[in-house]
MIROMI-714077 format. One record per residue (C-alpha): residue number from 1; residue in three letters; x, y, z. Coordinates in nm, 3 decimals. Layout:
<atoms>
   k   r      px      py      pz
 NUM ala       X       Y       Z
...
</atoms>
This chain:
<atoms>
   k   r      px      py      pz
   1 unk  -0.004  -0.003   0.002
   2 unk   0.141   0.344  -0.091
   3 unk   0.181   0.635   0.144
   4 unk  -0.128   0.813  -0.009
   5 unk  -0.334   0.499   0.019
   6 unk  -0.241   0.465   0.383
   7 unk  -0.322   0.823   0.448
   8 unk  -0.661   0.785   0.288
   9 unk  -0.714   0.475   0.490
  10 unk  -0.664   0.660   0.810
  11 unk  -0.893   0.941   0.717
  12 unk  -0.647   1.197   0.554
  13 unk  -0.763   1.337   0.233
  14 unk  -0.599   1.247  -0.094
  15 unk  -0.478   1.600  -0.159
  16 unk  -0.328   1.628   0.184
  17 unk  -0.166   1.295   0.159
  18 unk  -0.020   1.391  -0.176
  19 unk   0.123   1.704  -0.030
  20 unk   0.280   1.519   0.256
  21 unk   0.435   1.264   0.020
  22 unk   0.571   1.538  -0.202
  23 unk   0.728   1.706   0.104
  24 unk   0.898   1.389   0.212
  25 unk   1.030   1.330  -0.129
  26 unk   1.171   1.676  -0.155
  27 unk   1.324   1.638   0.190
  28 unk   1.490   1.313   0.085
  29 unk   1.631   1.480  -0.229
  30 unk   1.753   1.774  -0.022
  31 unk   1.917   1.536   0.221
  32 unk   2.091   1.361  -0.066
  33 unk   2.213   1.691  -0.209
  34 unk   2.344   1.792   0.130
  35 unk   2.527   1.468   0.158
  36 unk   2.677   1.536  -0.188
  37 unk   2.805   1.881  -0.083
  38 unk   2.946   1.753   0.244
  39 unk   3.107   1.455   0.076
  40 unk   3.258   1.674  -0.200
  41 unk   3.416   1.904   0.054
  42 unk   3.547   1.608   0.254
  43 unk   3.697   1.455  -0.063
  44 unk   3.855   1.785  -0.163
  45 unk   4.013   1.818   0.184
  46 unk   4.145   1.461   0.164
  47 unk   4.276   1.523  -0.186
  48 unk   4.440   1.844  -0.076
  49 unk   4.609   1.670   0.215
  50 unk   4.723   1.383  -0.009
  51 unk   4.870   1.633  -0.255
  52 unk   5.033   1.818   0.037
  53 unk   5.187   1.501   0.164
  54 unk   5.305   1.400  -0.183
  55 unk   5.462   1.740  -0.227
  56 unk   5.617   1.725   0.116
  57 unk   5.753   1.374   0.047
  58 unk   5.896   1.498  -0.286
  59 unk   6.047   1.804  -0.124
  60 unk   6.191   1.604   0.167
  61 unk   6.337   1.349  -0.069
  62 unk   6.510   1.623  -0.270
  63 unk   6.636   1.800   0.039
  64 unk   6.777   1.483   0.188
  65 unk   6.932   1.386  -0.148
  66 unk   7.101   1.727  -0.158
  67 unk   7.206   1.681   0.204
  68 unk   7.347   1.341   0.123
  69 unk   7.546   1.474  -0.180
  70 unk   7.678   1.765   0.025
  71 unk   7.771   1.530   0.307
  72 unk   7.945   1.290   0.072
  73 unk   8.136   1.573  -0.096
  74 unk   8.238   1.721   0.238
  75 unk   8.342   1.379   0.366
  76 unk   8.546   1.313   0.055
  77 unk   8.722   1.652   0.085
  78 unk   8.789   1.574   0.451
  79 unk   8.928   1.230   0.359
  80 unk   9.146   1.374   0.076
  81 unk   9.276   1.644   0.310
  82 unk   9.355   1.384   0.578
  83 unk   9.532   1.149   0.335
  84 unk   9.725   1.434   0.177
  85 unk   9.833   1.564   0.518
  86 unk   9.955   1.225   0.630
  87 unk  10.130   1.168   0.299
  88 unk  10.302   1.506   0.328
  89 unk  10.399   1.435   0.689
  90 unk  10.540   1.097   0.594
  91 unk  10.736   1.245   0.302
  92 unk  10.875   1.521   0.523
  93 unk  10.975   1.267   0.786
  94 unk  11.131   1.047   0.518
  95 unk  11.322   1.342   0.372
  96 unk  11.456   1.451   0.707
  97 unk  11.550   1.096   0.806
  98 unk  11.722   1.045   0.473
  99 unk  11.914   1.363   0.538
 100 unk  12.009   1.224   0.877
 101 unk  12.127   0.895   0.715
 102 unk  12.329   1.084   0.451
 103 unk  12.485   1.309   0.720
 104 unk  12.564   0.996   0.929
 105 unk  12.727   0.825   0.631
 106 unk  12.918   1.142   0.540
 107 unk  13.046   1.187   0.893
 108 unk  13.163   0.830   0.914
 109 unk  13.335   0.852   0.577
 110 unk  13.520   1.165   0.699
 111 unk  13.617   0.968   1.012
 112 unk  13.743   0.684   0.793
 113 unk  13.946   0.921   0.581
 114 unk  14.095   1.093   0.877
 115 unk  14.183   0.756   1.033
 116 unk  14.344   0.639   0.711
 117 unk  14.542   0.960   0.678
 118 unk  14.666   0.936   1.036
 119 unk  14.753   0.570   0.998
 120 unk  14.941   0.641   0.679
 121 unk  15.126   0.921   0.855
 122 unk  15.225   0.675   1.127
 123 unk  15.338   0.424   0.864
 124 unk  15.534   0.697   0.684
 125 unk  15.708   0.807   1.003
 126 unk  15.783   0.446   1.089
 127 unk  15.927   0.389   0.745
 128 unk  16.137   0.706   0.770
 129 unk  16.261   0.601   1.114
 130 unk  16.360   0.257   0.994
 131 unk  16.527   0.414   0.693
 132 unk  16.736   0.628   0.929
 133 unk  16.821   0.318   1.127
 134 unk  16.938   0.143   0.805
 135 unk  17.134   0.450   0.703
 136 unk  17.298   0.470   1.039
 137 unk  17.389   0.101   1.029
 138 unk  17.518   0.140   0.677
 139 unk  17.736   0.434   0.776
 140 unk  17.871   0.231   1.071
 141 unk  17.953  -0.055   0.836
 142 unk  18.127   0.170   0.592
 143 unk  18.326   0.349   0.865
 144 unk  18.418   0.023   1.034
 145 unk  18.533  -0.133   0.709
 146 unk  18.723   0.182   0.625
 147 unk  18.887   0.170   0.966
 148 unk  18.983  -0.198   0.916
 149 unk  19.123  -0.126   0.571
 150 unk  19.319   0.177   0.702
 151 unk  19.457  -0.029   0.994
 152 unk  19.554  -0.309   0.758
 153 unk  19.729  -0.081   0.517
 154 unk  19.906   0.095   0.807
 155 unk  20.020  -0.239   0.947
 156 unk  20.141  -0.352   0.600
 157 unk  20.342  -0.030   0.555
 158 unk  20.491  -0.056   0.896
 159 unk  20.582  -0.427   0.841
 160 unk  20.726  -0.347   0.499
 161 unk  20.939  -0.074   0.641
 162 unk  21.051  -0.295   0.927
 163 unk  21.139  -0.574   0.683
 164 unk  21.334  -0.333   0.467
 165 unk  21.523  -0.217   0.765
 166 unk  21.595  -0.572   0.882
 167 unk  21.656  -0.711   0.533
 168 unk  21.353  -0.941   0.542
 169 unk  21.165  -0.759   0.272
 170 unk  21.256  -0.986  -0.011
 171 unk  21.257  -1.302   0.185
 172 unk  20.992  -1.570   0.198
 173 unk  20.940  -1.502   0.569
 174 unk  20.881  -1.139   0.505
 175 unk  20.635  -1.209   0.225
 176 unk  20.455  -1.460   0.442
 177 unk  20.428  -1.209   0.724
 178 unk  20.276  -0.950   0.494
 179 unk  20.037  -1.204   0.347
 180 unk  19.930  -1.305   0.697
 181 unk  19.860  -0.941   0.782
 182 unk  19.652  -0.898   0.470
 183 unk  19.459  -1.216   0.552
 184 unk  19.394  -1.090   0.904
 185 unk  19.264  -0.763   0.769
 186 unk  19.041  -0.941   0.514
 187 unk  18.917  -1.176   0.785
 188 unk  18.830  -0.886   1.014
 189 unk  18.665  -0.705   0.726
 190 unk  18.459  -1.026   0.652
 191 unk  18.356  -1.056   1.011
 192 unk  18.236  -0.692   1.014
 193 unk  18.060  -0.739   0.679
 194 unk  17.884  -1.045   0.824
 195 unk  17.786  -0.863   1.142
 196 unk  17.654  -0.559   0.961
 197 unk  17.475  -0.773   0.701
 198 unk  17.294  -0.954   0.979
 199 unk  17.220  -0.630   1.153
 200 unk  17.083  -0.473   0.833
 201 unk  16.879  -0.781   0.758
 202 unk  16.733  -0.758   1.109
 203 unk  16.660  -0.390   1.054
 204 unk  16.496  -0.467   0.722
 205 unk  16.298  -0.747   0.871
 206 unk  16.182  -0.525   1.157
 207 unk  16.090  -0.255   0.907
 208 unk  15.886  -0.490   0.694
 209 unk  15.725  -0.660   0.997
 210 unk  15.646  -0.330   1.161
 211 unk  15.506  -0.181   0.844
 212 unk  15.296  -0.489   0.785
 213 unk  15.153  -0.470   1.139
 214 unk  15.079  -0.103   1.096
 215 unk  14.906  -0.164   0.766
 216 unk  14.709  -0.452   0.914
 217 unk  14.609  -0.226   1.205
 218 unk  14.507   0.046   0.963
 219 unk  14.308  -0.195   0.750
 220 unk  14.142  -0.348   1.054
 221 unk  14.052  -0.007   1.193
 222 unk  13.928   0.111   0.855
 223 unk  13.721  -0.206   0.808
 224 unk  13.584  -0.164   1.164
 225 unk  13.480   0.194   1.092
 226 unk  13.327   0.087   0.759
 227 unk  13.142  -0.192   0.933
 228 unk  13.008   0.050   1.194
 229 unk  12.902   0.288   0.921
 230 unk  12.726   0.018   0.718
 231 unk  12.565  -0.133   1.030
 232 unk  12.456   0.195   1.161
 233 unk  12.321   0.307   0.821
 234 unk  12.138  -0.026   0.783
 235 unk  11.979   0.009   1.123
 236 unk  11.871   0.362   1.049
 237 unk  11.726   0.252   0.713
 238 unk  11.548  -0.038   0.884
 239 unk  11.408   0.208   1.140
 240 unk  11.297   0.438   0.866
 241 unk  11.132   0.152   0.679
 242 unk  10.957   0.029   0.996
 243 unk  10.840   0.378   1.085
 244 unk  10.709   0.433   0.730
 245 unk  10.530   0.101   0.737
 246 unk  10.382   0.170   1.079
 247 unk  10.271   0.516   0.971
 248 unk  10.121   0.384   0.650
 249 unk   9.945   0.111   0.841
 250 unk   9.806   0.352   1.095
 251 unk   9.695   0.588   0.817
 252 unk   9.524   0.301   0.638
 253 unk   9.353   0.202   0.961
 254 unk   9.236   0.555   1.022
 255 unk   9.119   0.593   0.663
 256 unk   8.913   0.274   0.700
 257 unk   8.776   0.403   1.025
 258 unk   8.685   0.738   0.875
 259 unk   8.537   0.562   0.573
 260 unk   8.324   0.342   0.795
 261 unk   8.209   0.649   0.991
 262 unk   8.133   0.841   0.672
 263 unk   7.947   0.545   0.527
 264 unk   7.738   0.513   0.841
 265 unk   7.660   0.883   0.826
 266 unk   7.554   0.850   0.460
 267 unk   7.347   0.549   0.551
 268 unk   7.177   0.742   0.824
 269 unk   7.095   1.029   0.583
 270 unk   6.965   0.783   0.322
 271 unk   6.763   0.601   0.584
 272 unk   6.617   0.928   0.700
 273 unk   6.539   1.026   0.342
 274 unk   6.367   0.693   0.274
 275 unk   6.173   0.725   0.603
 276 unk   6.055   1.075   0.515
 277 unk   5.966   0.979   0.163
 278 unk   5.784   0.666   0.266
 279 unk   5.608   0.843   0.549
 280 unk   5.483   1.116   0.316
 281 unk   5.376   0.867   0.057
 282 unk   5.202   0.655   0.320
 283 unk   5.019   0.960   0.453
 284 unk   4.928   1.068   0.097
 285 unk   4.802   0.716   0.027
 286 unk   4.594   0.718   0.342
 287 unk   4.430   1.049   0.258
 288 unk   4.390   0.941  -0.101
 289 unk   4.213   0.624   0.031
 290 unk   4.001   0.834   0.256
 291 unk   3.902   1.045  -0.040
 292 unk   3.804   0.744  -0.239
 293 unk   3.602   0.606   0.056
 294 unk   3.431   0.942   0.091
 295 unk   3.346   0.944  -0.279
 296 unk   3.202   0.594  -0.255
 297 unk   2.999   0.694   0.050
 298 unk   2.872   1.002  -0.129
 299 unk   2.774   0.789  -0.428
 300 unk   2.594   0.538  -0.207
 301 unk   2.430   0.791   0.021
 302 unk   2.322   1.023  -0.261
 303 unk   2.184   0.735  -0.462
 304 unk   1.988   0.607  -0.168
 305 unk   1.857   0.948  -0.058
 306 unk   1.751   1.061  -0.405
 307 unk   1.606   0.723  -0.492
 308 unk   1.409   0.722  -0.163
 309 unk   1.284   1.072  -0.227
 310 unk   1.187   0.999  -0.586
 311 unk   1.019   0.679  -0.483
 312 unk   0.824   0.858  -0.214
 313 unk   0.735   1.129  -0.465
 314 unk   0.626   0.902  -0.747
 315 unk   0.568   0.582  -0.569
 316 unk   0.201   0.654  -0.521
 317 unk   0.156   0.723  -0.886
 318 unk   0.328   0.408  -0.982
 319 unk   0.123   0.186  -0.748
 320 unk  -0.247   0.152  -0.723
 321 unk  -0.408   0.252  -0.401
</atoms>
């Protein structure tokens, strides 16, 4: 039974019932139109918020990307400056240490040269001294032989004069006496020659032996100084190499540490950027979803309200009383 039929049944006139039905229908339509307006405004607000969040997410992503690039560039500059500084420090240390090694080597070479010169001077003085000893011995030999020859000649002259005075000069005895004197002089001369020859040989042997010992001492001292120079230079070079290796190792360790810190900082910035972008997108998606839900509700509510109003308005005409 329609609304008008029911109204007539309860005693309301047909005209009045029709008027009431028309009012209800119009009210339903008005309610539907109001729902449309309210829903449209709600959807516009949701869409505006979604756009705002999308814009914010895009802006935040760009800002954090710029921040990440700036941070990376700054960190790279800092890393380059650190590595360059350590490299310069190591090179300066190496140059100074090499200068120290060169100075050490130069000083030791000067010491070696001074030692060799002094040792050679000692050898020269020793040689000159032994030369004077030989010369002195040679002069003594010559003088002794000369004295022997002079004494022998003097004795022969005296014996010859005596034999001439005594008449033995031409005799066999006289000649034998003179020959004996000559043999005695020659024997004495031979003995002196032998003594001085032995003495000169001893002097020569002492000179050679002494010179050999001095030369051996000079060579041993020179080799000792050279060994000290080489050993000291080697130790200094080893210390330099160890220090360079330790410095390079420490620099590498610090570079790795800085790199890890810088990487963590970049990861933090990227994580923050992703969080901001995802948060904005999520919020935008939520408001976009709310807008779609509002539009669906509007469509459902409007359809129901208008349909109800139209049915109430025309339902009586469509149905028999």
